[in-house]
Structure formats: structure tokens, C-alpha cells
C-alpha atoms as a printed R data frame, in Angstrom:
    type eleno elety resid chain resno       x       y       z
1   ATOM     1    CA   MET     A     1  78.576  85.676 103.493
2   ATOM     2    CA   SER     A     2  82.347  86.024 103.374
3   ATOM     3    CA   ARG     A     3  83.808  89.056 105.102
4   ATOM     4    CA   ILE     A     4  86.648  90.904 103.409
5   ATOM     5    CA   LEU     A     5  88.965  93.368 105.121
6   ATOM     6    CA   LEU     A     6  90.182  95.838 102.487
7   ATOM     7    CA   ALA     A     7  93.245  98.026 103.062
8   ATOM     8    CA   GLU     A     8  93.932 100.538 100.266
9   ATOM     9    CA   ASP     A     9  95.249 104.059 100.746
10  ATOM    10    CA   ASP     A    10  93.908 105.441  97.447
11  ATOM    11    CA   THR     A    11  90.396 106.699  98.276
12  ATOM    12    CA   ASP     A    12  88.920 106.279  94.798
13  ATOM    13    CA   MET     A    13  90.420 102.812  94.351
14  ATOM    14    CA   ARG     A    14  89.211 101.748  97.815
15  ATOM    15    CA   ARG     A    15  85.635 102.863  97.090
16  ATOM    16    CA   PHE     A    16  85.727 101.266  93.640
17  ATOM    17    CA   LEU     A    17  86.947  97.902  94.987
18  ATOM    18    CA   ALA     A    18  84.557  97.877  97.950
19  ATOM    19    CA   LYS     A    19  81.581  98.631  95.717
20  ATOM    20    CA   ALA     A    20  82.485  95.881  93.231
21  ATOM    21    CA   LEU     A    21  82.964  93.287  95.975
22  ATOM    22    CA   GLU     A    22  79.755  94.287  97.754
23  ATOM    23    CA   LYS     A    23  77.889  93.995  94.452
24  ATOM    24    CA   ALA     A    24  79.328  90.462  94.150
25  ATOM    25    CA   GLY     A    25  77.813  89.600  97.541
26  ATOM    26    CA   TYR     A    26  80.693  90.140  99.956
27  ATOM    27    CA   ASP     A    27  80.629  92.038 103.235
28  ATOM    28    CA   VAL     A    28  83.513  94.535 102.919
29  ATOM    29    CA   VAL     A    29  85.084  96.630 105.675
30  ATOM    30    CA   SER     A    30  87.672  99.054 104.323
31  ATOM    31    CA   PHE     A    31  90.508 101.148 105.705
32  ATOM    32    CA   ASP     A    32  92.955 103.641 104.233
33  ATOM    33    CA   ASN     A    33  96.038 102.271 105.999
34  ATOM    34    CA   GLY     A    34  97.447  99.023 107.294
35  ATOM    35    CA   LEU     A    35  97.553  99.981 110.952
36  ATOM    36    CA   SER     A    36  93.813 100.735 111.166
37  ATOM    37    CA   ALA     A    37  93.027  97.554 109.240
38  ATOM    38    CA   TYR     A    38  95.159  95.501 111.638
39  ATOM    39    CA   GLU     A    39  93.440  97.022 114.675
40  ATOM    40    CA   ARG     A    40  90.047  96.011 113.248
41  ATOM    41    CA   LEU     A    41  91.300  92.511 112.466
42  ATOM    42    CA   ARG     A    42  92.293  92.127 116.106
43  ATOM    43    CA   GLU     A    43  88.674  92.858 117.088
44  ATOM    44    CA   GLU     A    44  86.779  90.502 114.768
45  ATOM    45    CA   PRO     A    45  87.319  87.688 112.267
46  ATOM    46    CA   PHE     A    46  87.430  88.059 108.488
47  ATOM    47    CA   SER     A    47  87.562  85.495 105.689
48  ATOM    48    CA   MET     A    48  90.044  87.432 103.614
49  ATOM    49    CA   LEU     A    49  92.497  90.318 103.692
50  ATOM    50    CA   LEU     A    50  92.682  92.271 100.440
51  ATOM    51    CA   THR     A    51  95.496  94.785 100.696
52  ATOM    52    CA   ASP     A    52  97.619  97.161  98.700
53  ATOM    53    CA   ILE     A    53 101.334  96.790  99.398
54  ATOM    54    CA   VAL     A    54 102.516 100.402  99.514
55  ATOM    55    CA   MET     A    55 100.590 102.271 102.225
56  ATOM    56    CA   PRO     A    56 101.342 104.709 105.034
57  ATOM    57    CA   GLU     A    57 101.791 103.655 108.684
58  ATOM    58    CA   MET     A    58 102.027  99.909 107.928
59  ATOM    59    CA   ASP     A    59 102.592  98.428 104.485
60  ATOM    60    CA   GLY     A    60 100.522  95.567 103.143
61  ATOM    61    CA   ILE     A    61 103.217  92.942 103.585
62  ATOM    62    CA   GLU     A    62 103.640  93.749 107.278
63  ATOM    63    CA   LEU     A    63  99.857  93.847 107.650
64  ATOM    64    CA   ALA     A    64  99.577  90.406 106.035
65  ATOM    65    CA   ARG     A    65 102.350  89.000 108.237
66  ATOM    66    CA   ARG     A    66 100.684  90.217 111.415
67  ATOM    67    CA   ALA     A    67  97.201  89.238 110.224
68  ATOM    68    CA   THR     A    68  98.185  85.656 109.451
69  ATOM    69    CA   ARG     A    69  99.850  85.388 112.860
70  ATOM    70    CA   LEU     A    70  96.464  86.267 114.400
71  ATOM    71    CA   ASP     A    71  94.558  83.960 112.048
72  ATOM    72    CA   PRO     A    72  96.639  81.385 110.138
73  ATOM    73    CA   ASP     A    73  93.581  80.464 108.018
74  ATOM    74    CA   LEU     A    74  93.052  84.027 106.780
75  ATOM    75    CA   LYS     A    75  93.211  84.230 102.978
76  ATOM    76    CA   VAL     A    76  95.458  87.039 101.702
77  ATOM    77    CA   MET     A    77  95.466  88.829  98.375
78  ATOM    78    CA   PHE     A    78  97.750  91.697  97.455
79  ATOM    79    CA   ILE     A    79  96.622  94.269  94.911
80  ATOM    80    CA   THR     A    80  99.609  96.190  93.712
81  ATOM    81    CA   GLY     A    81 101.551  97.844  90.968
82  ATOM    82    CA   PHE     A    82 104.669  96.421  92.634
83  ATOM    83    CA   ALA     A    83 104.191  92.660  92.254
84  ATOM    84    CA   ALA     A    84 107.937  92.016  92.219
85  ATOM    85    CA   VAL     A    85 108.166  93.273  95.815
86  ATOM    86    CA   ALA     A    86 105.533  90.809  97.033
87  ATOM    87    CA   LEU     A    87 107.097  87.954  95.076
88  ATOM    88    CA   ASN     A    88 110.536  88.608  96.531
89  ATOM    89    CA   PRO     A    89 111.302  85.800  99.019
90  ATOM    90    CA   ASP     A    90 112.988  88.353 101.297
91  ATOM    91    CA   SER     A    91 109.680  90.186 101.755
92  ATOM    92    CA   GLN     A    92 108.408  87.340 103.988
93  ATOM    93    CA   ALA     A    93 104.901  87.760 102.570
94  ATOM    94    CA   PRO     A    94 102.562  84.879 103.512
95  ATOM    95    CA   LYS     A    95 103.459  81.993 101.199
96  ATOM    96    CA   ASP     A    96  99.890  81.269 100.085
97  ATOM    97    CA   ALA     A    97  99.055  84.892  99.287
98  ATOM    98    CA   LYS     A    98  97.640  85.691  95.867
99  ATOM    99    CA   ILE     A    99  98.972  88.706  93.975
100 ATOM   100    CA   LEU     A   100  96.854  90.707  91.566
101 ATOM   101    CA   SER     A   101  98.827  93.296  89.612
102 ATOM   102    CA   LYS     A   102  97.356  96.691  88.785
103 ATOM   103    CA   PRO     A   103  95.782  97.517  86.467
104 ATOM   104    CA   PHE     A   104  93.139  94.779  86.561
105 ATOM   105    CA   HIS     A   105  89.501  94.510  85.589
106 ATOM   106    CA   LEU     A   106  86.896  94.249  88.350
107 ATOM   107    CA   ARG     A   107  85.633  90.945  86.922
108 ATOM   108    CA   GLU     A   108  89.154  89.581  87.314
109 ATOM   109    CA   LEU     A   109  89.285  90.775  90.926
110 ATOM   110    CA   VAL     A   110  85.940  89.171  91.801
111 ATOM   111    CA   ARG     A   111  86.933  85.916  90.033
112 ATOM   112    CA   GLU     A   112  90.264  85.749  91.931
113 ATOM   113    CA   VAL     A   113  88.571  86.529  95.257
114 ATOM   114    CA   GLU     A   114  86.045  83.738  94.610
115 ATOM   115    CA   ARG     A   115  88.845  81.291  93.770
116 ATOM   116    CA   LEU     A   116  90.908  82.156  96.814
117 ATOM   117    CA   LEU     A   117  87.955  81.926  99.192
118 ATOM   118    CA   ALA     A   118  86.926  78.569  97.701
119 ATOM   119    CA   ALA     A   119  90.436  77.100  98.091
């Protein structure tokens, strides 16, 4: 079973995403900020980081940068309403990261997670 670390500061969105991914068969551990998610990632391995970009304490791009330094094979997907920020070359987001723009349908999220984990 693939393990997904979810970082999303919106409580309802975080619960919604975690529930959908768990229903699809994934083990999901979720946090409401990037710093807490990073601390957990330092303690144990995950298959994928699914993160919002705009969050308190540590944004998703910084979280992804640090996470991929710890584990270069970690798959990264950003979920955001600010896709242009993640796509900006100056952001230094991990080059293989997938970006899913809000709003999206849960089926689309699960399909993209499956694709990224299979790659």
C-alpha cells in the first residue's frame, strides 16, 4: 500500500482529500502545515507528498524542496489555486512535480495520484 503524506491547511479540504484517497486504498497521513509534515517525513518514509502551496509556517514549495532532499525518489504533487507560482522556474519546485489546479474532481485527483505513483 502506498503511503501519502498530505499537507493542506484548509481543514475541510484536508479531510475531504484524505477520505477520498483512503477510499481508493492509500494510507494517508495528513497535516495542516508544511513544517509538521516535514517533521513527520524526517521520521518515516512515504511514497508521495501531496501538498497545497500556500500554507502557514512552511509553504508547499519549500516543503517539497526539503522533502526531495531527504528522499530524491519521493513523488510530489501540488494541489493549488496558484498553479502559476509552482510553474514559475524561479520557485525551484522539484522538476518532476505534478500540479493539480483547484477546483478538481476527486476522481481526477485519484487518477493523477495513481499515474504519478506508477511512473
